[in-house]
N, C-alpha and C positions, 0 to 999 in steps of 0.2 A: 356303670351298672346301678349306682344307687339310685338313679333317677327311675330306671327299669324296675328297681325293686319297690322303690315307693308306689308306682302305677300298679304292679302286681298286689301288693298288701291293701290297696284301696278296693281293687277289683274282686280279691277273695272277699273281704268284710262285707262290701256291699252286695255281694252275689249270696252270700250264706246268709245275710239277714232279710233280704229280699223276696228271695226263691227257697227258702226253707222246706216250704210245701210243694215244690216241684217234683216232677217226677222223677223217680229213683235212678234211672239210666242218664241223669246229667241233666243239663240246661241245654235246650234248643236255640241255637245261634245261626238262622240260615240253615244250611246244610252239614254245620258244625255240632257236634256234642262238647260240651264243655262241663268239666270238672274240677270247681274248686275245693281247696282243702285248708284247713287250719288245724295245726296242732299246738297245745299249749300243755307245758310240763312242768310240775314243780318235783325237786327232788334232794337228796342228802347224801355225799359222797365223803366217805372216812379218809380217802387218801389222794385228793386232787392230782397230784403231779407224780401218783405211783412211785414212791419213795421207797427205799428199801428199810432206811432208818425208820421206824414208827415213831420215835420220840420224835423227829421232826418233820411227820406227816401231818399235812394242814388237812382238817375236815371243813365242808362247807356245805350251805346250801346253795343250790342252782337252779335258774329256770331256763326252760328251752322254748324257742319262739320258733315254727316252722310253718309258714304259710307257703302254699305251691298252687298250681294249676295247671290240668291237662287239656288239649284241644284234639279231638280226634273228628276225621270225616273218611268215609271210606264209599267210594263209587264203585261203578262196574269195572274200570279198568284203573283206577288210580286211588291209593290211600295215603294220607297223612296224618301225623301224630306231632304234637310239639306240646313241649313240655317245660315247665320252670319250677324248680324248688327251692327254698332257701332254708337253711336253720343257723340258728346263733345259740349257742348255751354262753349263759351268764353266771359267774359264781359271786356268791354275798362277800366271801372272805377276801377276795382280792382281784380287782379287774384286769389284772396283767394274765390272769389265766383263761379268760375269755376267747373263744374261738367261734369262727363261723364258716360256711360254707355254700355256694350257691352253685346250680346244677341248671344248664340249659340244654336241651335236646331238640332236634328236627329230625323226622324220617319219612320219606317218600317212597312209597311202593307202588309199583306198576306193575299190572297181571297181562305179559305179554300173551299167552294163552292158558289152557288147562294145564298145561305141562312147566309152563316155564314163568317165573314169576322175578321180578330184580325189587332190591332195597337198597337205598341210598341213606346214609346218616350223616350228621354233624354235631358233635357234642362240645361243649364248653363247660370247663369246671374251676372255680375259683374259690379259694379257700385256706384255710389256716389249720395246720395240725395241734392236736391238743398237746400241752407242754408235758411230757413225760412218755410221749409215743413219738415214733419216727425217729428223726435225728437227734431229737431232745432227750434222750434215755440215759441213764448212770450218770456220770461225772457233770456232763453237760448241763444238768439243771442247776448247779450251783453257778453258773456264769451268769444266771438272771436276764436270759435273754428273752426278746418277745419270741409269741409263737412263729413258727415256721410259716410262712407265707408263699404259695404257689398257684400256679395257674396250668391247665392243660388243654390244648386243643386235639379234637380226635375227629377222623374222616373215615366212613367205611363204608363198604359196598357188599352186597351177599347177592347170589343168584341160585335158586333153586330149579331143579329140573327133575320133573317127574310127575306124572298125574296121578290122580286118584285111582287106586287100585291097581298101579303099576308094581311091577315085583321090586324094580330098581329106584333108586333116587340118588341124585347128586346135590351137594349145597357146596356153593365155592363160597369163601369168606377172605376179603382181604381188607388192610387198612393201614392209617398211620397215626400215630399218636406223640405228639410234643407235650412233655411235662418240663416246667420251667420254674426255679425257686427264686422269690422277690425279694428276699431280704437275708439278714445274719450269712452274708455271703462268704465269709471265712469259712463256715463249717458247710454250709448248702450249696457251694458252687459245683463241687463234685457231684451232685445228686442230679443235676439237670442232664435230661437225655431226651433221645428220639426213639421210637420203637416202629417198625415195619414188619407188618405179618401178612402171611398167607395160608390158607387152609381148604382142606378139602374132605368132605366126609361121603362117603357113599354107603347108603344102607339098601338092604336085600331081604324082602320079605320072604320069609321061610315058611310061616303059617298068619292066620288073618291077626293073629294077637303079637307074635313075634319077628323080629328083625335083627338081621346080623349087619356089625357096624364095622367100616374100615376106615380110618382118618390118620391124616397126613398136616402135620401142621410146622410152618418156619416162621421164627421171629428173629430179625436182626435188630440189637440193640446197641445204639451209637450214643457215646456219654461225648458232652461238651468240653471238660476237662478231664475226669480222672480216666485213666488208661486201662476201663473195665469193658471196653467193646467187645461185644459178643453175640453168637449165633445160636440159637436154642433150637432144637428140632425135636418134634415128638412124631411117634409111628405109635398107634394105637389100633387096638382091636376088643371087640365087645358085642354087646346086644342091649336091646331095649325090649321090653314085653309087657303086656297087661295081663298077667297071669290068671287072673279072675277080675270081676267087677271089685273087688276088693285090695287088688295088690297091683302096684306098676312098679317097674324098676328100668334103672338105666346103668351099663357097668362098661367102663372102658379101662382095658389094662396095657401096657406096653412099655416101649424103650424111648428114654429121655436123654436127650446129650445138649451140653452147653459147652461151645468151645468159645476160647478167649483168644483174642488177636495177638496179645502180649503173654510171652512163654512165661513169666513169674507167677500167672495166675494157673491153677490146675484147674483142668477140664473136668467135666462131670459126665459119666455115663451111667445109666442106672434105670431101676423101676420106676414107671408113672401109672398113678392110679386115679381114676376119676369116677365115682359111683354114687348113685342114689337109690334108695329104696322108699316106698310110701305105702303104709299098711292099714287098712281101714277095717278092723275086724267089726266094726257098726258105724252105721252112716253119723254117728254122732262123736265118733271117737278115731283120732286120727295119728299115726305113730311116722314120721320121717326119720331116715338114717341117711347120715353124707360120710363119705371116705373118699380122702385124695391124698395122694403124694406129687412133690411138685417141688420145682425149683423157684427161687423169686429175688429180686434183686437185692443187694445189702442196703440197710439203712445206717452204715458207717463201721461195722466190723466184718472184717474178712471179705472176700471177693464176691460171695454170693450164699444164699440161705436153702437150706433143703428141708422141706416141711413136710412132716406128716400130720395129718388131721382126723378125727373122728366126730361127731357130732350127732346127737340123740334128741329130739324132741316129741312131746305127746301134747296133743290139743284136743280136749273134751269138751262137749256142749252139754253142761249139765240141764240146760233149759236152753229155748229157742235163743234167748237175748243174753244169757250167761255162759262164759267159757271160761277156762281155765289154760295155762299151758307151763308144762315143765321142762328144762331143757338141761343135757349136761354134755360135757365136751371136754377134749383134750388134743395139745400140740404140740409136737416135738420139733424144735427149731435147730438145726446145727450150722452154725454159721463157718463156711469152709474158709481156711486160711487162717484162721485166728482159734483162742482157747475157749469162745463163748459156745455154749450149748445150753437152750433152754428148753424148759417143760412147763407148760401152762396148762392149767385145771381151770375149769369154770362150770358153775350150775346156778340156775335161776328158777324163780318161780314168779307166774302174773296170772291176774284176773282181769276178766273183760266184760263190761256190761253194755248192752247196746240199748239205750234208752229210747232212740228213734232210728229210723232209717239212715238219719244225717247228724245224728249225737251220740257218741260213745265216749266212757270212760274206763280207766285202767290201773292197776296199782300193781308193781312189780318189785322184786328183789333180786340181785345180780353178786354172787361171789366169784372173785377171780383171783388165783394165787399163779405166782410164777416162780420156779425155781431156776436156778442159772448156776454155772460153772463159775461166773464171775458175780461177787454179791453184791455189787451195786447195781446189778439188773436185776435182783430179785424183789418183789413185792407182793401184798396182800390188798386187796381192795373189795370194798363192800358199799354197794349204792341202792337207794331207795328210789321209786319213780311213781309219783301220780300225774296221771295223762287224763287229756280232753281233747277229743278229736272232732271235728266238723267237717263232714264232707257232703259231697254230691255226686 
């Protein structure tokens, strides 16, 4: 993968330099549209490893290097998407905190008819978790471990049935994801797992702008070592609508179960929520609200996590090329089977200026505060980030 990375970086750099004045819709390469990107960021973080004890917290400047490339093609029957992204964060204080991630995705679509479309995808992710997140929270930080490295392979398929103007439509979704940890095996071996999922969503149009939704999804999660094998099932009902030209929304509410194979783990049965709202009172001002209630796999405490989240963002274009974004959010996480219960609150502001169609710069600030029933998992963090983005 290192050789692939070098090739991608060279292609991105050459493309951006040579074709900076090319058409805004990417670079033409035969029947393909090529979209190279390059992100360069420099920032400051006052709590690099998210420590509870502020007297031990390490502050540092850091640099983020994030090249990428996307290739698209669409014919009468077949569509193709290929995408590669890489990101590396390097801290000035100590290189042991550095972490990176690369993502490779291929999607192939086939238009069977006006009513039926198929899509297949293959995805590969290789990366490392930032120290202070994932498995390395709380006391594990004191063990001076390298960042946890992992990789995952995913295979998925989708089928949509329902023509334009039809009252009803069906969407089937199935796939498999294998996530494996590659180092610090004494602590990470119990996190490696596979997930097999299947879902179906039925939408029924009751008006030109409103559709009712019914959704079923089942995921079987099998661990390599840990006795946390479980089956997660969702039964969701809701609606999506374009209330006006200014408002669009999608909301699903239902029942969620998480059943474990081993009796020592308590099962979960309860409410599930997945909702999002976009409101644009003016063409240049957009509000986004999202709400969710879900379960997640544990990162070391308890049997699983029950998470409730809310996030509100506001983006305003003061000029054609200048915009600001403000966001605020909160999350409540209960680690079932342990004494841990976290409350996470965050807010941030940022500004972006589009110098050219292919060149933008931004400046942002983010504050995060996590309160926990266990002191060692609490932390406060403030970060500043200056970015430069080149894209076609």
